[in-house]
C-alpha positions in Angstrom: -142.4 -90.4 -100.9 -140.2 -87.6 -102.1 -138.6 -88.9 -105.3 -135.4 -87.8 -106.8 -134.8 -84.1 -106.5 -132.8 -84.2 -109.6 -134.0 -83.8 -113.2 -131.9 -84.2 -116.3 -129.5 -81.4 -115.4 -126.6 -81.5 -112.9 -127.1 -81.9 -109.2 -127.2 -78.4 -107.8 -125.4 -78.0 -104.5 -125.0 -75.3 -101.8 -121.9 -75.7 -99.5 -122.2 -74.1 -96.1 -119.3 -74.1 -93.6 -117.8 -71.3 -91.6 -114.2 -72.5 -92.3 -113.2 -71.1 -95.6 -110.6 -73.8 -96.5 -113.1 -76.7 -95.8 -115.9 -74.9 -97.6 -113.7 -74.0 -100.6 -112.2 -77.5 -100.8 -115.5 -79.3 -100.8 -116.9 -76.9 -103.3 -113.9 -77.4 -105.6 -114.1 -81.2 -105.4 -117.9 -81.2 -106.1 -117.8 -78.6 -108.9 -115.2 -80.6 -110.7 -117.7 -83.4 -111.2 -119.5 -83.5 -114.5 -122.9 -84.2 -112.9 -122.6 -81.7 -110.0 -122.8 -77.9 -110.0 -122.0 -75.8 -106.8 -124.4 -72.9 -107.1 -123.5 -71.0 -103.9 -121.3 -71.1 -100.8 -122.3 -69.9 -97.3 -120.4 -69.1 -94.2 -123.2 -69.2 -91.6 -126.7 -70.6 -91.2 -128.5 -67.5 -92.2 -126.6 -67.2 -95.4 -127.2 -71.0 -96.1 -130.9 -70.6 -95.7 -130.9 -67.5 -98.0 -128.8 -69.3 -100.6 -131.3 -72.3 -100.6 -134.2 -69.9 -101.0 -132.5 -68.1 -103.9 -130.9 -70.9 -105.8 -133.3 -73.8 -105.0 -130.5 -76.5 -104.9 -131.0 -80.2 -104.8 -128.6 -80.7 -101.9 -127.3 -78.5 -99.0 -124.0 -79.6 -97.6 -124.3 -78.1 -94.1 -121.9 -77.8 -91.2 -123.5 -78.5 -87.8 -121.6 -75.8 -85.9 -121.8 -72.4 -87.5 -122.3 -68.8 -86.3 -125.5 -66.7 -86.3 -127.7 -69.8 -87.0 -126.4 -73.3 -86.4 -126.7 -76.2 -88.8 -129.6 -77.8 -86.9 -131.7 -74.6 -87.0 -130.8 -74.0 -90.7 -131.7 -77.6 -91.5 -135.0 -77.3 -89.8 -136.0 -74.3 -91.9 -134.7 -75.7 -95.2 -136.4 -79.1 -94.7 -139.7 -77.5 -93.7 -139.8 -75.0 -96.5 -138.2 -76.8 -99.5 -137.5 -80.2 -101.1 -133.8 -79.6 -100.8 -132.0 -82.5 -99.1 -129.6 -81.8 -96.3 -126.3 -83.5 -95.8 -124.8 -82.6 -92.4 -121.0 -82.2 -91.9 -119.7 -83.1 -88.5 -116.7 -84.2 -86.6 -117.0 -87.3 -84.5 -117.0 -85.5 -81.2 -120.2 -83.7 -82.1 -122.4 -86.7 -82.3 -124.7 -85.2 -79.6 -126.2 -83.2 -82.4 -127.0 -86.2 -84.6 -130.4 -86.9 -83.1 -131.5 -83.3 -83.4 -130.2 -83.2 -87.0 -132.2 -86.3 -88.0 -135.3 -84.9 -86.5 -134.8 -81.6 -88.4 -134.9 -83.7 -91.6 -131.3 -84.3 -92.5 -130.8 -87.1 -95.0 -127.4 -88.1 -93.8 -124.0 -87.3 -92.3 -120.4 -86.9 -93.4 -117.4 -86.6 -91.3 -115.2 -83.7 -92.3 -112.2 -85.9 -93.0 -114.3 -87.7 -95.7 -112.4 -89.0 -98.7 -113.0 -87.2 -102.0 -114.8 -90.2 -103.7 -117.1 -90.6 -100.6 -118.0 -86.9 -100.6 -119.1 -87.1 -104.3 -120.9 -90.4 -103.8 -122.8 -89.0 -100.7 -124.1 -86.0 -102.6 -125.2 -88.3 -105.5 -126.9 -90.7 -103.2 -128.8 -88.0 -101.2 -129.8 -86.1 -104.4 -131.3 -89.4 -105.7 -133.7 -89.5 -102.8 -131.9 -92.1 -100.7 -130.4 -91.6 -97.3 -126.8 -91.9 -96.3 -127.3 -94.8 -94.0 -124.9 -97.4 -95.2 -121.9 -96.4 -93.0 -122.1 -98.4 -89.8 -121.1 -95.2 -87.9 -124.4 -93.5 -88.9 -126.4 -96.5 -87.8 -124.6 -96.6 -84.5 -125.1 -92.9 -83.9 -128.8 -93.2 -84.7 -129.1 -96.1 -82.3 -127.2 -94.2 -79.6 -129.2 -91.0 -80.0 -132.5 -92.7 -79.9 -131.6 -94.7 -76.8 -130.6 -91.3 -75.2 -133.8 -89.8 -76.2 -136.0 -90.0 -73.1 -135.9 -86.2 -72.8 -138.5 -86.2 -75.6 -142.0 -87.6 -75.3 -142.1 -90.8 -77.4 -144.1 -90.3 -80.6 -147.4 -92.2 -80.8 -146.8 -95.5 -82.6 -149.3 -94.9 -85.4 -148.1 -98.0 -87.2 -151.6 -99.5 -87.5 -151.9 -97.8 -91.0 -149.2 -100.2 -92.3 -149.8 -103.7 -93.6 -147.9 -106.6 -92.0 -145.4 -106.6 -94.8 -144.9 -102.9 -94.6 -144.3 -103.1 -90.9 -141.6 -105.8 -91.6 -140.1 -103.5 -94.2 -140.0 -100.6 -91.6 -138.3 -102.9 -89.1 -135.6 -103.9 -91.6 -135.1 -100.3 -92.6 -134.6 -99.5 -89.0 -131.8 -102.1 -88.9 -130.1 -100.3 -91.7 -130.6 -102.8 -94.4 -130.4 -101.8 -98.0 -133.2 -102.6 -100.5 -131.3 -105.6 -101.8 -130.8 -107.0 -98.3 -134.5 -106.4 -97.4 -135.5 -108.2 -100.7 -133.3 -111.2 -99.7 -134.7 -111.2 -96.2 -138.4 -111.1 -97.3 -137.8 -113.2 -100.4 -139.3 -110.6 -102.8 -137.9 -108.5 -105.7 -136.1 -105.2 -105.1 -138.9 -103.6 -107.1 -141.4 -104.9 -104.5 -139.3 -103.6 -101.7 -139.1 -100.1 -103.3 -142.9 -100.1 -103.4 -143.1 -101.2 -99.7 -140.6 -98.5 -98.7 -142.5 -95.8 -100.7 -145.8 -96.9 -99.0 -144.2 -96.8 -95.6 -142.8 -93.3 -96.1 -146.1 -91.9 -97.5 -148.4 -93.5 -95.0 -146.3 -92.3 -92.0 -145.5 -88.9 -93.5 -141.8 -89.5 -93.4 -139.3 -87.5 -95.6 -136.9 -90.4 -96.2 -135.2 -93.6 -94.9 -133.4 -91.8 -92.1 -136.7 -90.7 -90.6 -138.0 -94.3 -91.1 -135.1 -95.5 -89.0 -136.0 -93.0 -86.2 -139.7 -94.0 -86.3 -138.8 -97.7 -86.1 -137.0 -97.0 -82.8 -139.3 -94.4 -81.4 -142.4 -96.6 -82.0 -140.8 -99.5 -80.1 -140.6 -101.7 -83.2 -136.8 -101.9 -82.5 -135.3 -101.6 -79.1 -132.0 -99.6 -78.8 -129.1 -102.0 -78.6 -130.9 -104.8 -80.4 
């Protein structure tokens, strides 16, 4: 499991959006936080990838639609090359991209009309190694995208490496439950749940909880619409 990307210093962030007002506004809000430092801004995908390579940030705030290289392509490169976590910016009418963004390795989504406090919280959550799965909208989009996914060959299940309890944990992750909710459901401590989650991610080679959700659907552990 990839642990927290953040050490003792501030969370280092790159903000990438081709709309200057949105990019500048987000950067200003984040940079005003005592625990966040915006190290670069980018106005297209190529510049975003270059900025991540140069500055090695903890989090990349990345617009899905950008010129020269779109957010999906940029996220694919960043997630493959670095430990930087990617938080995608989207508008609700672009949810066709969500499935692809998750497969690219994105750790979560934010709508562009996000409230200031939610923007800050999202960056902190993703930097700490968690996924931004709590909003019901993200769960619904994941479910929708996976159910629309027959254009891809289903991944081999490969769940036989998991213990019974780890498989239960994966199923509950797939339903969008938090560690506390999983602990209550399995009647174990949160610490035990964290261990199970860590084991699930490492055994299945998954980057974070978002990819665990995808795997739980694609392996047939959860059926879309359940």
